[in-house]
N, C-alpha and C positions, 0 to 999 in steps of 0.2 A: 161585729162579732168575729173573732178569729176562730174559725171552725177547727183548724188543725190543733190549736192549743186547747180548745174545748174538749176535743177527743182525748187529750192527755190529762184532763182534769186540771188544766192551768187556766184560771179565770182572768179575763181582761176586763177592766172597768169600762162600762158603757157611759162615757161622759164626753161632752164636747171637747174638753181639754185633752183627754186621752186620745181622741180621734185626731185632734190637731197636732199633737206630738208625733203620732205615728205617721201622719201625712207629711209633716215637716221633714223628718229624717228620710222618709221615702223619696221625697222630692229632691233632696240636696246631696245625699250620700250614695256611694257606690254600693252595689248589692252585698258585697262581703261585710260592709259595715252595718247595713240595715239588718241583715240576718243576725249578725253578732248582737245587736241591740235587743232583738226579740228573744234570742236564746238567753241573754243575760237576765231578762225579766223572768223567763221560765225557770232558770236555775235559782233565782232569788225566791220565787214562790215555793219551789221544792225545799230549799234550805230553811225557809220559814216553817214549813210543815215539819221537817225533821227536828228543828230546834224548838218547836211549839212557840213560835214568836209571833205576836200580833203586829200588824202593820196597816198603814193606810194604803189601800190598793191603788188609788189614783196617784198619790205622791210617788209610790214605788214604780209604777208603770211609766209615768212621764219621765222620771229620773233615769230609768233604764233606757227608754227610747232615745233620750237626748244626751246620755252621759259622754258620748264621744263626738258630739257635733262640733266641738272645738277643733277637731282634726280636719274638718271640711274647710277648704280655703276661704270660702265666703264668711265663715264664722271665726277665723283666726285673727284675733285682735292684736297679736304680737306678744301676748302673755302666755303663761302656762296653759296648755290646751284644756285642762280640767276647769280652770277658772273662766276661760273664755266661753266654754260650753255652758258653765253654770250661769253666766251672765245672760246668754241667749235663752236658756230655759226659763230663768226667772222672768225675763221680759215677756216671753210667750205666755207664761202663766198670768202675769199682770194684765196683759192685753186681753186675756180671756175672762178677766173679771175675778180672778182668784184673790182672796184676802192676802195681804202682805206676808202674814206668817206662813201661809201655805206655800206661797211662791218662794219664800226664803228657805223653807224646808227642802224644796226641790234643789235650790241652789246649793245648800249644804251637802246633800247626798252626792251631787255631781262633783263639787269642788274638792271633796275629801276622798274620792274613790281611788286615787293612786297614792295616797299618803302611806308612809311606812307603818304608822300606827294610828289608831283612831282615838279621839278624845274620850275620857271617861264619861260614862252615861250617854254615849252617842245614841241618837234616835234609831229605832229599828230599821227604818228605811236606809239610813247611812250604813249600818252594819251589813244589811242584806245586799246592797249594791256593791259594797267593798268586797264581800265574799264572792258574790256571783260573777262579778267581772273577772275575778281570779279563776273561777271555775272554767269559764270559756277560754281564757287566754292561756292558762298553764295546767288546767286540770285540778286546781286547788279545790278540795272538798268534793270532788266528783263521787267519791265513795258514799257520800251522804245523800245522794240523789237516788230516787227509785230507778233501778237499772232498766225496768220495763219501759220507761218513757224516753230513754236516750235515743234508740234508733228512730223512733217516730219524730222526735224533735229535730234530729239531724237531717232526716228525709224532708221534712216540711221546710226547714230553714237551713239549707246546706252551707257548709263553711266557705265554699267558693275561693279556695286558695288563701284562706284567712291568715295562716301563719306567715306566708311570704309578704302579703300585702300589709298586714299590721306591723310586721317587723320593719318594713320600709318606712312606714309612717313614724314609728318611734325613733328610728335613726334620724330622720329628717328633723323631728322636734328637738332631739337632743343636740344636734349639730347647730341649730339656730338659737336654742334656748338652753344653754349649758347649766343654768342654775335651777331648772325646773325638774319635777319628779321623773320625767322621761329619762333624763340624763342620769339621774341617781339610780333608777331601776336598771338601766343598761350597765352601769358600773357594778351593780350588785348581781348581774348574771341573768337578767330577765330574758335576753335573747336565747340563751341556751335552754331556759325553762320552756319558752314557747316552742322551740324546735323539738323538745322531748315530750310535749304535751300529748296525752293519750287520745289524740284525734288524728285522722288521716291528713287533714289539711288545715 
């Protein structure tokens, strides 16, 4: 149980797969990326509350924890990092005994989270991950989050120079994979949006 999130009324699913996803990102990623993943889950739950959107807690949590694992060198298969991460997450879910449909739902949420637009009738978990990743990276929809939870979330999971570190990762991805979403986002001004995001770091 994540007591810091529980105090903010952000529930974390208590399942073996959820614990494995949290342990996996914690084992392989730098603190700034781990904390980003936890915050993305929290923002997603908040946006679901605001939008009155129903979702599968386990699929959303696992997707949030692992949505950027493709940025970790050990999980970089040479493809677009969203897809590489989706492959890793789907594999973890399969190894944990999840049905193929649920493992594929996790794959979809992660693989689509940097797309310019989402497909019509996208699953709630896809929409929530797409929105909440934007919340943490650029401040997208931060106004739809309960203001009271923001200081506590940032205190429990600090940004640890996130802007600088994440910018460097995107630049690296874009330089090595010029046809992937990272390059498109940079061309469309994401680095400026990151720099101007309403967070200190």
